[in-house]
N, CA, C and O atoms as a Maestro MAE file, in Angstrom:
{
 s_m_m2io_version
 :::
 2.0.0
}

f_m_ct {
 s_m_title
 :::
 protein
 m_atom[296] {
  # First column is atom index #
  i_m_mmod_type
  r_m_x_coord
  r_m_y_coord
  r_m_z_coord
  i_m_residue_number
  s_m_chain_name
  s_m_pdb_residue_name
  s_m_pdb_atom_name
  i_m_atomic_number
  :::
  1 25 8.627 -7.439 -11.486 1 A "MET " " N  " 7
  2 3 8.045 -8.431 -10.219 1 A "MET " " CA " 6
  3 2 6.826 -9.254 -10.724 1 A "MET " " C  " 6
  4 15 5.863 -8.500 -10.870 1 A "MET " " O  " 8
  5 25 6.571 -10.395 -11.003 2 A "ASN " " N  " 7
  6 3 5.734 -11.410 -11.453 2 A "ASN " " CA " 6
  7 2 4.401 -11.716 -10.645 2 A "ASN " " C  " 6
  8 15 4.768 -11.910 -9.486 2 A "ASN " " O  " 8
  9 25 3.037 -11.847 -10.726 3 A "ILE " " N  " 7
  10 3 2.394 -11.297 -10.260 3 A "ILE " " CA " 6
  11 2 1.959 -12.443 -9.148 3 A "ILE " " C  " 6
  12 15 1.094 -12.206 -8.305 3 A "ILE " " O  " 8
  13 25 2.607 -13.631 -9.231 4 A "GLY " " N  " 7
  14 3 2.705 -14.620 -7.888 4 A "GLY " " CA " 6
  15 2 3.231 -13.673 -6.555 4 A "GLY " " C  " 6
  16 15 2.608 -13.224 -5.593 4 A "GLY " " O  " 8
  17 25 4.541 -13.592 -6.917 5 A "LYS " " N  " 7
  18 3 5.020 -12.763 -5.734 5 A "LYS " " CA " 6
  19 2 4.533 -11.346 -5.382 5 A "LYS " " C  " 6
  20 15 4.523 -10.970 -4.210 5 A "LYS " " O  " 8
  21 25 4.021 -10.348 -6.672 6 A "ALA " " N  " 7
  22 3 3.192 -9.369 -6.172 6 A "ALA " " CA " 6
  23 2 2.251 -9.537 -5.306 6 A "ALA " " C  " 6
  24 15 2.203 -8.807 -4.316 6 A "ALA " " O  " 8
  25 25 1.303 -10.556 -5.524 7 A "GLN " " N  " 7
  26 3 0.345 -11.035 -4.613 7 A "GLN " " CA " 6
  27 2 0.390 -10.929 -3.044 7 A "GLN " " C  " 6
  28 15 -0.279 -10.547 -2.085 7 A "GLN " " O  " 8
  29 25 1.985 -11.693 -3.483 8 A "ALA " " N  " 7
  30 3 2.420 -12.578 -1.951 8 A "ALA " " CA " 6
  31 2 2.920 -10.961 -0.963 8 A "ALA " " C  " 6
  32 15 2.776 -10.750 0.241 8 A "ALA " " O  " 8
  33 25 3.451 -10.150 -1.918 9 A "VAL " " N  " 7
  34 3 4.311 -8.967 -1.187 9 A "VAL " " CA " 6
  35 2 2.894 -8.260 -0.606 9 A "VAL " " C  " 6
  36 15 2.746 -8.039 0.595 9 A "VAL " " O  " 8
  37 25 1.753 -7.897 -1.738 10 A "PHE " " N  " 7
  38 3 0.694 -7.495 -1.458 10 A "PHE " " CA " 6
  39 2 -0.288 -7.954 -0.116 10 A "PHE " " C  " 6
  40 15 -1.003 -7.148 0.480 10 A "PHE " " O  " 8
  41 25 -0.204 -9.031 0.144 11 A "GLU " " N  " 7
  42 3 -0.628 -9.677 0.798 11 A "GLU " " CA " 6
  43 2 -0.201 -9.462 2.504 11 A "GLU " " C  " 6
  44 15 -0.917 -9.747 3.463 11 A "GLU " " O  " 8
  45 25 1.231 -8.853 2.538 12 A "GLN " " N  " 7
  46 3 2.055 -9.077 3.546 12 A "GLN " " CA " 6
  47 2 2.419 -7.910 3.688 12 A "GLN " " C  " 6
  48 15 3.475 -7.812 4.312 12 A "GLN " " O  " 8
  49 25 1.794 -6.610 3.232 13 A "ILE " " N  " 7
  50 3 2.223 -5.241 3.169 13 A "ILE " " CA " 6
  51 2 2.847 -4.610 4.076 13 A "ILE " " C  " 6
  52 15 3.493 -3.586 3.855 13 A "ILE " " O  " 8
  53 25 2.660 -5.433 5.772 14 A "ARG " " N  " 7
  54 3 3.224 -4.699 6.862 14 A "ARG " " CA " 6
  55 2 4.438 -5.529 7.098 14 A "ARG " " C  " 6
  56 15 5.166 -5.214 8.039 14 A "ARG " " O  " 8
  57 25 4.719 -6.484 6.402 15 A "SER " " N  " 7
  58 3 5.586 -7.206 6.815 15 A "SER " " CA " 6
  59 2 7.206 -6.780 6.960 15 A "SER " " C  " 6
  60 15 7.369 -6.133 5.925 15 A "SER " " O  " 8
  61 25 8.152 -6.780 7.478 16 A "ASP " " N  " 7
  62 3 9.637 -6.213 7.449 16 A "ASP " " CA " 6
  63 2 10.265 -7.154 6.400 16 A "ASP " " C  " 6
  64 15 11.375 -6.830 5.976 16 A "ASP " " O  " 8
  65 25 9.614 -8.429 5.869 17 A "LYS " " N  " 7
  66 3 10.215 -9.160 5.132 17 A "LYS " " CA " 6
  67 2 10.775 -8.620 3.863 17 A "LYS " " C  " 6
  68 15 11.972 -8.769 3.618 17 A "LYS " " O  " 8
  69 25 9.785 -7.851 2.845 18 A "TYR " " N  " 7
  70 3 10.118 -6.780 2.136 18 A "TYR " " CA " 6
  71 2 10.567 -5.543 2.115 18 A "TYR " " C  " 6
  72 15 10.437 -4.864 3.133 18 A "TYR " " O  " 8
  73 25 11.118 -5.056 1.081 19 A "SER " " N  " 7
  74 3 11.481 -3.385 1.341 19 A "SER " " CA " 6
  75 2 10.407 -2.689 0.938 19 A "SER " " C  " 6
  76 15 9.375 -3.330 0.736 19 A "SER " " O  " 8
  77 25 10.405 -1.440 0.762 20 A "GLU " " N  " 7
  78 3 9.549 -0.291 0.489 20 A "GLU " " CA " 6
  79 2 9.247 -0.729 -0.986 20 A "GLU " " C  " 6
  80 15 8.175 -1.035 -1.507 20 A "GLU " " O  " 8
  81 25 11.008 -0.643 -1.701 21 A "THR " " N  " 7
  82 3 10.218 -0.716 -3.201 21 A "THR " " CA " 6
  83 2 9.363 -1.901 -3.384 21 A "THR " " C  " 6
  84 15 8.313 -1.699 -3.994 21 A "THR " " O  " 8
  85 25 9.554 -2.840 -3.063 22 A "GLU " " N  " 7
  86 3 9.094 -4.277 -3.557 22 A "GLU " " CA " 6
  87 2 7.553 -4.076 -3.192 22 A "GLU " " C  " 6
  88 15 6.685 -4.275 -4.042 22 A "GLU " " O  " 8
  89 25 7.261 -3.689 -1.940 23 A "LYS " " N  " 7
  90 3 5.751 -3.399 -1.692 23 A "LYS " " CA " 6
  91 2 5.085 -2.126 -2.791 23 A "LYS " " C  " 6
  92 15 3.862 -2.165 -2.926 23 A "LYS " " O  " 8
  93 25 5.851 -1.019 -3.565 24 A "LEU " " N  " 7
  94 3 5.342 -0.200 -4.176 24 A "LEU " " CA " 6
  95 2 4.957 -0.778 -5.479 24 A "LEU " " C  " 6
  96 15 3.995 -0.443 -6.169 24 A "LEU " " O  " 8
  97 25 5.908 -1.768 -5.746 25 A "GLN " " N  " 7
  98 3 6.196 -2.571 -7.106 25 A "GLN " " CA " 6
  99 2 5.172 -3.180 -7.376 25 A "GLN " " C  " 6
  100 15 4.745 -3.213 -8.530 25 A "GLN " " O  " 8
  101 25 4.298 -4.055 -5.915 26 A "ALA " " N  " 7
  102 3 3.503 -5.037 -5.933 26 A "ALA " " CA " 6
  103 2 2.176 -4.206 -5.884 26 A "ALA " " C  " 6
  104 15 1.166 -4.658 -6.425 26 A "ALA " " O  " 8
  105 25 2.166 -3.249 -5.376 27 A "ILE " " N  " 7
  106 3 0.651 -2.395 -5.439 27 A "ILE " " CA " 6
  107 2 0.482 -1.591 -6.601 27 A "ILE " " C  " 6
  108 15 -0.650 -1.148 -6.798 27 A "ILE " " O  " 8
  109 25 1.695 -1.224 -7.682 28 A "TRP " " N  " 7
  110 3 1.808 -1.339 -8.990 28 A "TRP " " CA " 6
  111 2 1.494 -2.795 -9.908 28 A "TRP " " C  " 6
  112 15 1.352 -2.885 -11.127 28 A "TRP " " O  " 8
  113 25 1.466 -3.360 -9.366 29 A "ALA " " N  " 7
  114 3 1.101 -4.826 -10.190 29 A "ALA " " CA " 6
  115 2 0.039 -5.180 -9.863 29 A "ALA " " C  " 6
  116 15 -0.559 -5.787 -10.752 29 A "ALA " " O  " 8
  117 25 -0.638 -5.031 -8.667 30 A "VAL " " N  " 7
  118 3 -1.958 -5.028 -8.282 30 A "VAL " " CA " 6
  119 2 -2.735 -4.864 -9.587 30 A "VAL " " C  " 6
  120 15 -3.261 -5.602 -10.420 30 A "VAL " " O  " 8
  121 25 -2.473 -2.845 -9.265 31 A "LEU " " N  " 7
  122 3 -3.235 -2.205 -10.188 31 A "LEU " " CA " 6
  123 2 -3.375 -2.135 -11.486 31 A "LEU " " C  " 6
  124 15 -4.347 -1.513 -11.915 31 A "LEU " " O  " 8
  125 25 -2.138 -2.954 -12.717 32 A "GLU " " N  " 7
  126 3 -2.608 -3.324 -13.576 32 A "GLU " " CA " 6
  127 2 -2.860 -4.744 -14.072 32 A "GLU " " C  " 6
  128 15 -2.696 -5.324 -15.146 32 A "GLU " " O  " 8
  129 25 -3.411 -5.139 -12.639 33 A "MET " " N  " 7
  130 3 -4.328 -6.808 -12.852 33 A "MET " " CA " 6
  131 2 -5.790 -6.482 -13.384 33 A "MET " " C  " 6
  132 15 -6.532 -5.573 -13.012 33 A "MET " " O  " 8
  133 25 -6.057 -7.644 -14.535 34 A "PRO " " N  " 7
  134 3 -7.097 -7.070 -15.185 34 A "PRO " " CA " 6
  135 2 -8.854 -7.026 -14.257 34 A "PRO " " C  " 6
  136 15 -9.871 -6.402 -14.558 34 A "PRO " " O  " 8
  137 25 -8.590 -7.918 -13.151 35 A "THR " " N  " 7
  138 3 -9.426 -8.021 -12.414 35 A "THR " " CA " 6
  139 2 -8.835 -8.357 -11.374 35 A "THR " " C  " 6
  140 15 -7.785 -8.993 -11.451 35 A "THR " " O  " 8
  141 25 -9.520 -7.912 -9.869 36 A "HIS " " N  " 7
  142 3 -9.124 -7.720 -8.758 36 A "HIS " " CA " 6
  143 2 -9.936 -8.788 -7.675 36 A "HIS " " C  " 6
  144 15 -9.829 -8.518 -6.478 36 A "HIS " " O  " 8
  145 25 -10.822 -10.108 -8.110 37 A "ASN " " N  " 7
  146 3 -11.693 -10.662 -7.240 37 A "ASN " " CA " 6
  147 2 -11.017 -11.742 -6.528 37 A "ASN " " C  " 6
  148 15 -11.750 -12.391 -5.781 37 A "ASN " " O  " 8
  149 25 -9.495 -12.168 -6.597 38 A "GLY " " N  " 7
  150 3 -8.787 -12.899 -5.818 38 A "GLY " " CA " 6
  151 2 -8.407 -12.115 -4.689 38 A "GLY " " C  " 6
  152 15 -7.500 -12.556 -3.983 38 A "GLY " " O  " 8
  153 25 -8.809 -11.303 -4.472 39 A "ILE " " N  " 7
  154 3 -8.036 -10.392 -3.388 39 A "ILE " " CA " 6
  155 2 -9.195 -9.970 -2.443 39 A "ILE " " C  " 6
  156 15 -10.238 -9.480 -2.874 39 A "ILE " " O  " 8
  157 25 -8.993 -10.149 -1.379 40 A "LYS " " N  " 7
  158 3 -9.989 -9.559 -0.283 40 A "LYS " " CA " 6
  159 2 -9.969 -8.058 -0.075 40 A "LYS " " C  " 6
  160 15 -8.941 -7.381 -0.072 40 A "LYS " " O  " 8
  161 25 -11.241 -7.587 0.106 41 A "LYS " " N  " 7
  162 3 -11.307 -6.380 0.109 41 A "LYS " " CA " 6
  163 2 -10.306 -5.676 1.340 41 A "LYS " " C  " 6
  164 15 -9.507 -4.769 1.105 41 A "LYS " " O  " 8
  165 25 -10.546 -6.340 2.797 42 A "ASP " " N  " 7
  166 3 -9.376 -6.230 3.620 42 A "ASP " " CA " 6
  167 2 -8.155 -5.848 3.145 42 A "ASP " " C  " 6
  168 15 -7.706 -4.715 3.317 42 A "ASP " " O  " 8
  169 25 -7.492 -6.868 2.459 43 A "THR " " N  " 7
  170 3 -6.147 -6.714 1.706 43 A "THR " " CA " 6
  171 2 -5.858 -5.523 1.199 43 A "THR " " C  " 6
  172 15 -4.981 -4.716 1.507 43 A "THR " " O  " 8
  173 25 -6.895 -5.492 0.185 44 A "ILE " " N  " 7
  174 3 -6.744 -3.871 -0.167 44 A "ILE " " CA " 6
  175 2 -6.566 -2.747 0.570 44 A "ILE " " C  " 6
  176 15 -5.956 -1.738 0.214 44 A "ILE " " O  " 8
  177 25 -6.969 -2.891 1.335 45 A "LEU " " N  " 7
  178 3 -7.478 -1.606 2.390 45 A "LEU " " CA " 6
  179 2 -6.632 -1.348 3.231 45 A "LEU " " C  " 6
  180 15 -6.479 -0.246 3.757 45 A "LEU " " O  " 8
  181 25 -5.802 -2.632 3.510 46 A "GLU " " N  " 7
  182 3 -4.727 -2.791 4.424 46 A "GLU " " CA " 6
  183 2 -3.202 -2.238 3.622 46 A "GLU " " C  " 6
  184 15 -2.185 -1.871 4.211 46 A "GLU " " O  " 8
  185 25 -3.425 -2.317 2.050 47 A "ALA " " N  " 7
  186 3 -2.368 -1.695 1.026 47 A "ALA " " CA " 6
  187 2 -2.690 -0.460 1.011 47 A "ALA " " C  " 6
  188 15 -1.736 0.209 1.407 47 A "ALA " " O  " 8
  189 25 -3.884 0.379 0.654 48 A "PHE " " N  " 7
  190 3 -4.325 1.711 0.899 48 A "PHE " " CA " 6
  191 2 -3.847 2.067 1.949 48 A "PHE " " C  " 6
  192 15 -2.951 2.873 1.700 48 A "PHE " " O  " 8
  193 25 -3.988 1.859 3.307 49 A "ARG " " N  " 7
  194 3 -3.679 2.498 4.594 49 A "ARG " " CA " 6
  195 2 -1.915 2.448 4.533 49 A "ARG " " C  " 6
  196 15 -1.317 3.380 5.071 49 A "ARG " " O  " 8
  197 25 -1.348 1.653 4.054 50 A "TRP " " N  " 7
  198 3 -0.086 1.311 4.307 50 A "TRP " " CA " 6
  199 2 0.675 2.509 3.096 50 A "TRP " " C  " 6
  200 15 1.833 2.869 3.306 50 A "TRP " " O  " 8
  201 25 -0.028 3.000 1.970 51 A "LEU " " N  " 7
  202 3 0.284 3.936 0.986 51 A "LEU " " CA " 6
  203 2 -0.114 5.163 1.190 51 A "LEU " " C  " 6
  204 15 0.546 6.138 0.833 51 A "LEU " " O  " 8
  205 25 -1.225 5.228 1.780 52 A "PHE " " N  " 7
  206 3 -1.638 6.780 2.664 52 A "PHE " " CA " 6
  207 2 -0.548 6.969 3.597 52 A "PHE " " C  " 6
  208 15 0.393 7.683 3.252 52 A "PHE " " O  " 8
  209 25 -0.555 6.397 4.781 53 A "GLU " " N  " 7
  210 3 0.416 6.390 5.553 53 A "GLU " " CA " 6
  211 2 1.740 7.226 5.040 53 A "GLU " " C  " 6
  212 15 2.114 8.260 5.594 53 A "GLU " " O  " 8
  213 25 2.421 6.612 3.864 54 A "ARG " " N  " 7
  214 3 3.389 7.365 3.333 54 A "ARG " " CA " 6
  215 2 3.162 8.691 2.515 54 A "ARG " " C  " 6
  216 15 4.011 9.248 1.820 54 A "ARG " " O  " 8
  217 25 2.137 9.010 2.679 55 A "ALA " " N  " 7
  218 3 1.935 9.990 1.097 55 A "ALA " " CA " 6
  219 2 1.270 10.911 2.368 55 A "ALA " " C  " 6
  220 15 2.017 11.856 2.623 55 A "ALA " " O  " 8
  221 25 0.494 10.889 2.920 56 A "VAL " " N  " 7
  222 3 0.134 12.254 4.144 56 A "VAL " " CA " 6
  223 2 0.559 12.052 5.770 56 A "VAL " " C  " 6
  224 15 0.681 11.038 6.458 56 A "VAL " " O  " 8
  225 25 0.742 13.603 6.083 57 A "GLU " " N  " 7
  226 3 0.821 13.268 7.627 57 A "GLU " " CA " 6
  227 2 -0.851 13.545 8.167 57 A "GLU " " C  " 6
  228 15 -1.537 14.454 7.700 57 A "GLU " " O  " 8
  229 25 -1.232 12.792 8.998 58 A "VAL " " N  " 7
  230 3 -2.741 13.146 9.773 58 A "VAL " " CA " 6
  231 2 -2.988 13.805 10.942 58 A "VAL " " C  " 6
  232 15 -2.915 12.915 11.789 58 A "VAL " " O  " 8
  233 25 -3.245 14.861 11.511 59 A "ASP " " N  " 7
  234 3 -3.165 15.165 12.503 59 A "ASP " " CA " 6
  235 2 -4.041 14.347 13.796 59 A "ASP " " C  " 6
  236 15 -5.254 14.152 13.712 59 A "ASP " " O  " 8
  237 25 -3.183 13.895 15.032 60 A "ASP " " N  " 7
  238 3 -3.724 12.813 15.799 60 A "ASP " " CA " 6
  239 2 -5.010 13.380 16.470 60 A "ASP " " C  " 6
  240 15 -5.954 12.615 16.665 60 A "ASP " " O  " 8
  241 25 -5.094 14.874 16.882 61 A "GLU " " N  " 7
  242 3 -6.170 15.233 17.415 61 A "GLU " " CA " 6
  243 2 -7.044 15.440 16.684 61 A "GLU " " C  " 6
  244 15 -8.112 15.184 17.239 61 A "GLU " " O  " 8
  245 25 -7.203 15.893 15.371 62 A "VAL " " N  " 7
  246 3 -8.528 16.192 14.365 62 A "VAL " " CA " 6
  247 2 -8.468 15.371 13.237 62 A "VAL " " C  " 6
  248 15 -8.378 15.830 12.099 62 A "VAL " " O  " 8
  249 25 -8.526 13.877 13.561 63 A "PRO " " N  " 7
  250 3 -8.163 13.011 12.092 63 A "PRO " " CA " 6
  251 2 -8.516 13.495 10.355 63 A "PRO " " C  " 6
  252 15 -7.865 13.204 9.351 63 A "PRO " " O  " 8
  253 25 -9.705 14.275 10.461 64 A "GLU " " N  " 7
  254 3 -10.056 14.774 9.548 64 A "GLU " " CA " 6
  255 2 -9.178 15.452 8.733 64 A "GLU " " C  " 6
  256 15 -9.206 15.415 7.503 64 A "GLU " " O  " 8
  257 25 -8.081 16.324 9.687 65 A "THR " " N  " 7
  258 3 -7.105 17.207 8.986 65 A "THR " " CA " 6
  259 2 -5.942 16.299 8.552 65 A "THR " " C  " 6
  260 15 -5.419 15.452 9.276 65 A "THR " " O  " 8
  261 25 -5.527 16.637 7.004 66 A "VAL " " N  " 7
  262 3 -4.526 16.012 6.252 66 A "VAL " " CA " 6
  263 2 -3.588 16.923 5.634 66 A "VAL " " C  " 6
  264 15 -3.882 17.755 4.776 66 A "VAL " " O  " 8
  265 25 -2.374 16.703 6.149 67 A "SER " " N  " 7
  266 3 -1.397 17.902 4.893 67 A "SER " " CA " 6
  267 2 -0.518 16.559 4.397 67 A "SER " " C  " 6
  268 15 -0.138 15.544 4.980 67 A "SER " " O  " 8
  269 25 -0.366 17.148 2.809 68 A "VAL " " N  " 7
  270 3 0.670 16.361 1.642 68 A "VAL " " CA " 6
  271 2 1.858 16.780 2.222 68 A "VAL " " C  " 6
  272 15 2.209 17.891 2.621 68 A "VAL " " O  " 8
  273 25 2.673 15.219 2.195 69 A "ASP " " N  " 7
  274 3 4.046 15.083 2.828 69 A "ASP " " CA " 6
  275 2 4.959 15.600 1.740 69 A "ASP " " C  " 6
  276 15 6.188 15.611 1.817 69 A "ASP " " O  " 8
  277 25 4.066 16.128 0.477 70 A "GLY " " N  " 7
  278 3 5.081 15.955 -0.883 70 A "GLY " " CA " 6
  279 2 5.854 15.012 -1.172 70 A "GLY " " C  " 6
  280 15 6.980 15.251 -1.606 70 A "GLY " " O  " 8
  281 25 5.439 13.854 -1.004 71 A "GLY " " N  " 7
  282 3 5.441 12.942 -1.681 71 A "GLY " " CA " 6
  283 2 6.952 12.188 -1.189 71 A "GLY " " C  " 6
  284 15 7.668 11.421 -1.834 71 A "GLY " " O  " 8
  285 25 7.083 12.604 -0.116 72 A "ASN " " N  " 7
  286 3 8.555 12.125 0.711 72 A "ASN " " CA " 6
  287 2 7.891 10.858 1.842 72 A "ASN " " C  " 6
  288 15 6.968 10.959 2.650 72 A "ASN " " O  " 8
  289 25 8.581 9.937 1.583 73 A "SER " " N  " 7
  290 3 8.379 9.017 2.576 73 A "SER " " CA " 6
  291 2 8.853 8.943 4.185 73 A "SER " " C  " 6
  292 15 9.975 9.385 4.430 73 A "SER " " O  " 8
  293 25 8.200 8.505 5.092 74 A "ARG " " N  " 7
  294 3 8.600 8.987 6.338 74 A "ARG " " CA " 6
  295 2 9.979 8.017 7.320 74 A "ARG " " C  " 6
  296 15 10.351 8.419 8.422 74 A "ARG " " O  " 8
  :::
 }
 m_bond[295] {
  # First column is bond index #
  i_m_from
  i_m_to
  i_m_order
  :::
  1 1 2 1
  2 2 3 1
  3 3 4 2
  4 3 5 1
  5 5 6 1
  6 6 7 1
  7 7 8 2
  8 7 9 1
  9 9 10 1
  10 10 11 1
  11 11 12 2
  12 11 13 1
  13 13 14 1
  14 14 15 1
  15 15 16 2
  16 15 17 1
  17 17 18 1
  18 18 19 1
  19 19 20 2
  20 19 21 1
  21 21 22 1
  22 22 23 1
  23 23 24 2
  24 23 25 1
  25 25 26 1
  26 26 27 1
  27 27 28 2
  28 27 29 1
  29 29 30 1
  30 30 31 1
  31 31 32 2
  32 31 33 1
  33 33 34 1
  34 34 35 1
  35 35 36 2
  36 35 37 1
  37 37 38 1
  38 38 39 1
  39 39 40 2
  40 39 41 1
  41 41 42 1
  42 42 43 1
  43 43 44 2
  44 43 45 1
  45 45 46 1
  46 46 47 1
  47 47 48 2
  48 47 49 1
  49 49 50 1
  50 50 51 1
  51 51 52 2
  52 51 53 1
  53 53 54 1
  54 54 55 1
  55 55 56 2
  56 55 57 1
  57 57 58 1
  58 58 59 1
  59 59 60 2
  60 59 61 1
  61 61 62 1
  62 62 63 1
  63 63 64 2
  64 63 65 1
  65 65 66 1
  66 66 67 1
  67 67 68 2
  68 67 69 1
  69 69 70 1
  70 70 71 1
  71 71 72 2
  72 71 73 1
  73 73 74 1
  74 74 75 1
  75 75 76 2
  76 75 77 1
  77 77 78 1
  78 78 79 1
  79 79 80 2
  80 79 81 1
  81 81 82 1
  82 82 83 1
  83 83 84 2
  84 83 85 1
  85 85 86 1
  86 86 87 1
  87 87 88 2
  88 87 89 1
  89 89 90 1
  90 90 91 1
  91 91 92 2
  92 91 93 1
  93 93 94 1
  94 94 95 1
  95 95 96 2
  96 95 97 1
  97 97 98 1
  98 98 99 1
  99 99 100 2
  100 99 101 1
  101 101 102 1
  102 102 103 1
  103 103 104 2
  104 103 105 1
  105 105 106 1
  106 106 107 1
  107 107 108 2
  108 107 109 1
  109 109 110 1
  110 110 111 1
  111 111 112 2
  112 111 113 1
  113 113 114 1
  114 114 115 1
  115 115 116 2
  116 115 117 1
  117 117 118 1
  118 118 119 1
  119 119 120 2
  120 119 121 1
  121 121 122 1
  122 122 123 1
  123 123 124 2
  124 123 125 1
  125 125 126 1
  126 126 127 1
  127 127 128 2
  128 127 129 1
  129 129 130 1
  130 130 131 1
  131 131 132 2
  132 131 133 1
  133 133 134 1
  134 134 135 1
  135 135 136 2
  136 135 137 1
  137 137 138 1
  138 138 139 1
  139 139 140 2
  140 139 141 1
  141 141 142 1
  142 142 143 1
  143 143 144 2
  144 143 145 1
  145 145 146 1
  146 146 147 1
  147 147 148 2
  148 147 149 1
  149 149 150 1
  150 150 151 1
  151 151 152 2
  152 151 153 1
  153 153 154 1
  154 154 155 1
  155 155 156 2
  156 155 157 1
  157 157 158 1
  158 158 159 1
  159 159 160 2
  160 159 161 1
  161 161 162 1
  162 162 163 1
  163 163 164 2
  164 163 165 1
  165 165 166 1
  166 166 167 1
  167 167 168 2
  168 167 169 1
  169 169 170 1
  170 170 171 1
  171 171 172 2
  172 171 173 1
  173 173 174 1
  174 174 175 1
  175 175 176 2
  176 175 177 1
  177 177 178 1
  178 178 179 1
  179 179 180 2
  180 179 181 1
  181 181 182 1
  182 182 183 1
  183 183 184 2
  184 183 185 1
  185 185 186 1
  186 186 187 1
  187 187 188 2
  188 187 189 1
  189 189 190 1
  190 190 191 1
  191 191 192 2
  192 191 193 1
  193 193 194 1
  194 194 195 1
  195 195 196 2
  196 195 197 1
  197 197 198 1
  198 198 199 1
  199 199 200 2
  200 199 201 1
  201 201 202 1
  202 202 203 1
  203 203 204 2
  204 203 205 1
  205 205 206 1
  206 206 207 1
  207 207 208 2
  208 207 209 1
  209 209 210 1
  210 210 211 1
  211 211 212 2
  212 211 213 1
  213 213 214 1
  214 214 215 1
  215 215 216 2
  216 215 217 1
  217 217 218 1
  218 218 219 1
  219 219 220 2
  220 219 221 1
  221 221 222 1
  222 222 223 1
  223 223 224 2
  224 223 225 1
  225 225 226 1
  226 226 227 1
  227 227 228 2
  228 227 229 1
  229 229 230 1
  230 230 231 1
  231 231 232 2
  232 231 233 1
  233 233 234 1
  234 234 235 1
  235 235 236 2
  236 235 237 1
  237 237 238 1
  238 238 239 1
  239 239 240 2
  240 239 241 1
  241 241 242 1
  242 242 243 1
  243 243 244 2
  244 243 245 1
  245 245 246 1
  246 246 247 1
  247 247 248 2
  248 247 249 1
  249 249 250 1
  250 250 251 1
  251 251 252 2
  252 251 253 1
  253 253 254 1
  254 254 255 1
  255 255 256 2
  256 255 257 1
  257 257 258 1
  258 258 259 1
  259 259 260 2
  260 259 261 1
  261 261 262 1
  262 262 263 1
  263 263 264 2
  264 263 265 1
  265 265 266 1
  266 266 267 1
  267 267 268 2
  268 267 269 1
  269 269 270 1
  270 270 271 1
  271 271 272 2
  272 271 273 1
  273 273 274 1
  274 274 275 1
  275 275 276 2
  276 275 277 1
  277 277 278 1
  278 278 279 1
  279 279 280 2
  280 279 281 1
  281 281 282 1
  282 282 283 1
  283 283 284 2
  284 283 285 1
  285 285 286 1
  286 286 287 1
  287 287 288 2
  288 287 289 1
  289 289 290 1
  290 290 291 1
  291 291 292 2
  292 291 293 1
  293 293 294 1
  294 294 295 1
  295 295 296 2
  :::
 }
}
């Protein structure tokens, strides 16, 4: 995936327009960028939330409690 498409996917991480694989590839491409000055903090945090939701299960009653999902997607 070229960096232009990666940034587009990264900025629309919640969109159904892109597959989960494309989103993961975009996150990886952004991680490999030498700088991140052109990406807003809110965009990075939203991608982080999206990834986190796929990695762990959060107890709604006790938000501080998380359990590892074994790497499986929901």
